[in-house]
Each structure stands twice: as structure tokens, then as C-alpha cells.
VMD Tcl script that draws the C-alpha trace (Angstrom):
set ca {
  {-1.20 -32.90 -3.07}
  {2.33 -32.70 -1.45}
  {4.21 -30.48 -4.61}
  {1.06 -28.21 -5.18}
  {1.38 -26.32 -2.12}
  {5.65 -25.34 -2.65}
  {5.01 -22.60 -4.83}
  {3.27 -21.48 -2.63}
  {5.34 -21.37 -0.05}
  {7.80 -19.96 -1.40}
  {6.11 -16.88 -3.02}
  {4.76 -15.98 0.79}
  {7.94 -14.94 2.33}
  {8.46 -12.38 0.31}
  {5.63 -10.84 0.23}
  {5.20 -11.43 4.64}
  {8.65 -10.11 5.32}
  {9.07 -6.97 2.88}
  {12.57 -5.66 3.34}
  {12.43 -1.77 5.54}
  {13.30 -0.26 2.27}
  {10.39 -1.68 0.28}
  {7.81 -1.85 3.19}
  {8.54 2.24 3.01}
  {8.20 2.39 -0.44}
  {4.69 0.60 -0.07}
  {3.61 2.49 2.94}
  {4.57 6.29 0.42}
  {2.58 4.20 -2.55}
  {-0.51 3.99 -0.41}
  {-0.44 7.45 0.89}
  {0.21 8.84 -2.15}
  {-3.26 6.55 -3.77}
  {-5.27 7.36 -0.36}
  {-4.72 11.03 -1.51}
  {-5.54 10.74 -5.32}
  {-8.72 8.95 -4.02}
  {-9.76 11.23 -1.79}
  {-9.08 14.51 -4.37}
  {-11.11 11.54 -6.70}
  {-14.25 11.01 -4.41}
  {-14.23 14.63 -3.31}
  {-14.11 16.94 -6.19}
  {-15.33 19.76 -5.05}
  {-12.59 19.54 -2.37}
  {-9.29 18.98 -4.23}
  {-7.22 20.52 -1.27}
  {-7.66 18.58 1.74}
  {-4.83 20.03 3.92}
  {-5.92 18.70 7.82}
  {-6.41 15.60 6.60}
  {-3.05 15.09 5.07}
  {-1.77 16.94 8.34}
  {-3.25 14.30 10.67}
  {-1.27 11.10 8.74}
}
mol new
graphics top color blue
foreach p $ca { graphics top sphere $p radius 0.5 }
foreach p [lrange $ca 0 end-1] q [lrange $ca 1 end] { graphics top cylinder $p $q radius 0.2 }
display resetview
């Protein structure tokens, strides 16, 4: 059973501790995806000014 967790242990640190640039990129992607989801779930209101100003 010992050799099986090793690949998981190698992959985890890169995901658990991303670089600040990567973290900002992930945050920007998340914000873009959130705004896209807002436009898809609310087709009658494509422009959500108050929501984007609060973020």
C-alpha cells in the first residue's frame, strides 16, 4: 500500500500552494466564469452592474 499514495503526494503541493500569479489567474477565471453564468442564468438581465461593482 505504501507506493500507491506517492503520486497523490507529489501532485498535491502544486494544487495546495499555487504561486501568487497563478492564484490571481484562477481568481480572474473564476470571476469571468461567474459573470458568464450570471448572464446565462439571467437572460432578461444581461447587464448586472450592481453585482459586478460589489465584487
